Structures are given as structure tokens and as C-alpha cells.
DSSP file (Angstrom, degrees, kcal/mol; ACC not computed):
  #  RESIDUE AA STRUCTURE BP1 BP2  ACC     N-H-->O    O-->H-N    N-H-->O    O-->H-N    TCO  KAPPA ALPHA  PHI   PSI    X-CA   Y-CA   Z-CA
    1    1 A V     >        0   0    0      0, 0.0     4,-2.5     0, 0.0     5,-0.2   0.000 360.0 360.0 360.0 -43.1   -7.1   49.9  -86.7
    2    2 A G  H  >  +     0   0    0      1,-0.2     4,-2.6     2,-0.2     5,-0.2   0.925 360.0  49.5 -56.8 -45.6   -5.0   50.7  -83.6
    3    3 A A  H  > S+     0   0    0      1,-0.2     4,-2.6     2,-0.2    -1,-0.2   0.904 110.0  50.8 -62.6 -40.6   -7.9   52.2  -81.8
    4    4 A E  H  > S+     0   0    0      1,-0.2     4,-2.3     2,-0.2    -1,-0.2   0.929 111.2  47.9 -65.8 -42.9  -10.1   49.2  -82.6
    5    5 A Q  H  X S+     0   0    0     -4,-2.5     4,-2.4     1,-0.2    -1,-0.2   0.912 110.8  51.9 -63.3 -40.6   -7.5   46.8  -81.3
    6    6 A N  H  X S+     0   0    0     -4,-2.6     4,-2.4     1,-0.2    -2,-0.2   0.940 109.3  49.0 -60.5 -46.5   -7.1   48.8  -78.2
    7    7 A T  H  X S+     0   0    0     -4,-2.6     4,-2.4     1,-0.2    -1,-0.2   0.906 109.8  53.0 -59.9 -40.6  -10.9   48.8  -77.5
    8    8 A T  H  X S+     0   0    0     -4,-2.3     4,-2.8     1,-0.2    -1,-0.2   0.930 109.0  49.0 -59.3 -45.6  -10.9   45.0  -78.1
    9    9 A T  H  X S+     0   0    0     -4,-2.4     4,-2.9     1,-0.2    -1,-0.2   0.915 110.7  49.9 -62.4 -41.4   -8.1   44.6  -75.5
   10   10 A I  H  < S+     0   0    0     -4,-2.4    -1,-0.2     1,-0.2    -2,-0.2   0.900 113.8  45.2 -63.8 -39.9  -10.0   46.7  -73.0
   11   11 A I  H  < S+     0   0    0     -4,-2.4    -1,-0.2    -5,-0.2    -2,-0.2   0.883 114.9  49.1 -69.3 -37.6  -13.2   44.8  -73.4
   12   12 A M  H  < S+     0   0    0     -4,-2.8    -2,-0.2     1,-0.3    -1,-0.2   0.905 131.7  13.2 -67.6 -45.4  -11.3   41.4  -73.3
   13   13 A M     X  +     0   0    0     -4,-2.9     4,-2.1    -5,-0.2    -1,-0.3  -0.601  67.6 158.7-135.1  74.3   -9.4   42.2  -70.1
   14   14 A P  H  > S+     0   0    0      0, 0.0     4,-3.0     0, 0.0     5,-0.2   0.863  78.0  56.2 -65.9 -33.9  -10.8   45.3  -68.4
   15   15 A S  H  > S+     0   0    0      2,-0.2     4,-2.7     1,-0.2     5,-0.2   0.939 107.6  47.4 -62.0 -46.7   -9.3   44.3  -65.1
   16   16 A E  H  > S+     0   0    0      1,-0.2     4,-2.7     2,-0.2    -1,-0.2   0.933 114.0  47.9 -61.1 -44.6   -5.8   44.2  -66.5
   17   17 A F  H  X S+     0   0    0     -4,-2.1     4,-3.1     2,-0.2     5,-0.2   0.930 111.7  48.8 -61.1 -46.6   -6.3   47.5  -68.2
   18   18 A V  H  X S+     0   0    0     -4,-3.0     4,-2.7     1,-0.2     5,-0.2   0.930 112.9  48.6 -60.6 -45.0   -7.6   49.2  -65.1
   19   19 A T  H  X S+     0   0    0     -4,-2.7     4,-2.5    -5,-0.2    -1,-0.2   0.926 113.4  46.4 -61.0 -44.5   -4.7   47.8  -63.1
   20   20 A M  H  X S+     0   0    0     -4,-2.7     4,-2.6     2,-0.2    -2,-0.2   0.924 113.2  49.2 -65.0 -43.1   -2.2   48.9  -65.6
   21   21 A A  H  X S+     0   0    0     -4,-3.1     4,-2.8     1,-0.2    -1,-0.2   0.907 113.1  47.1 -63.1 -41.6   -3.7   52.4  -65.9
   22   22 A E  H  X S+     0   0    0     -4,-2.7     4,-2.5    -5,-0.2    -1,-0.2   0.921 112.4  49.9 -66.6 -41.7   -3.8   52.8  -62.1
   23   23 A G  H  X S+     0   0    0     -4,-2.5     4,-2.5    -5,-0.2    -2,-0.2   0.898 112.7  46.7 -63.0 -41.2   -0.3   51.6  -61.8
   24   24 A L  H  X S+     0   0    0     -4,-2.6     4,-3.0     2,-0.2     5,-0.3   0.951 112.1  50.7 -65.9 -47.6    0.9   54.1  -64.5
   25   25 A A  H  X S+     0   0    0     -4,-2.8     4,-2.1     1,-0.2    -2,-0.2   0.899 112.3  46.4 -60.6 -39.0   -1.0   56.9  -62.9
   26   26 A K  H  X S+     0   0    0     -4,-2.5     4,-2.9     2,-0.2     5,-0.2   0.934 112.3  50.4 -66.1 -43.8    0.5   56.2  -59.5
   27   27 A A  H  X S+     0   0    0     -4,-2.5     4,-2.5     1,-0.2    -2,-0.2   0.916 112.8  46.1 -61.5 -42.6    3.9   55.9  -60.9
   28   28 A F  H  < S+     0   0    0     -4,-3.0    -1,-0.2     1,-0.2    -2,-0.2   0.870 115.6  46.3 -66.2 -35.7    3.5   59.3  -62.8
   29   29 A R  H  < S+     0   0    0     -4,-2.1    -2,-0.2    -5,-0.3    -1,-0.2   0.877 114.2  48.3 -75.5 -35.4    2.1   61.0  -59.7
   30   30 A A  H  < S+     0   0    0     -4,-2.9    -2,-0.2     1,-0.3    -1,-0.2   0.900 127.2  24.2 -70.4 -39.5    4.8   59.5  -57.4
   31   31 A Q     <  +     0   0    0     -4,-2.5     3,-0.5    -5,-0.2     4,-0.3  -0.668  63.1 160.2-130.3  79.3    7.6   60.5  -59.7
   32   32 A P  S >  S+     0   0    0      0, 0.0     3,-1.0     0, 0.0     4,-0.4   0.787  76.0  65.6 -66.7 -26.0    6.7   63.5  -62.0
   33   33 A E  G >  S+     0   0    0      1,-0.3     3,-1.0     2,-0.2     4,-0.3   0.874  97.2  52.4 -65.1 -37.0   10.3   64.2  -62.6
   34   34 A K  G >  S+     0   0    0     -3,-0.5     3,-0.8     1,-0.2    -1,-0.3   0.575  85.2  90.3 -73.8  -7.4   10.8   60.8  -64.4
   35   35 A S  G <  S+     0   0    0     -3,-1.0    -1,-0.2    -4,-0.3    -2,-0.2   0.874  79.2  60.4 -56.0 -36.7    7.8   61.8  -66.6
   36   36 A A  G <         0   0    0     -3,-1.0    -1,-0.3    -4,-0.4    -2,-0.2   0.873 360.0 360.0 -59.4 -38.1   10.4   63.5  -69.0
   37   37 A E    <         0   0    0     -3,-0.8    -1,-0.3    -4,-0.3    -2,-0.2   0.502 360.0 360.0 -73.2 360.0   12.0   60.1  -69.5
């Protein structure tokens, strides 16, 4: 059920998902030390 809801969200707002994913990727790459947290 969770996977289905996630897919629906991505289809409904792909732009928002892409932006969030890019922001998270940049944050993790910029601060790998905080990854533990």
C-alpha cells in the first residue's frame, strides 16, 4: 500500500518530488557527516 501511495504522489506532483530528491541528494553530498544523523 505504501509503495502504491508513493507512486501516486510522484505521478501527481513529479516536479515536487524531483525538487525534493535533488535537494536531499545535494544536502547529503554537501554534508556526508550528518548522514549518520
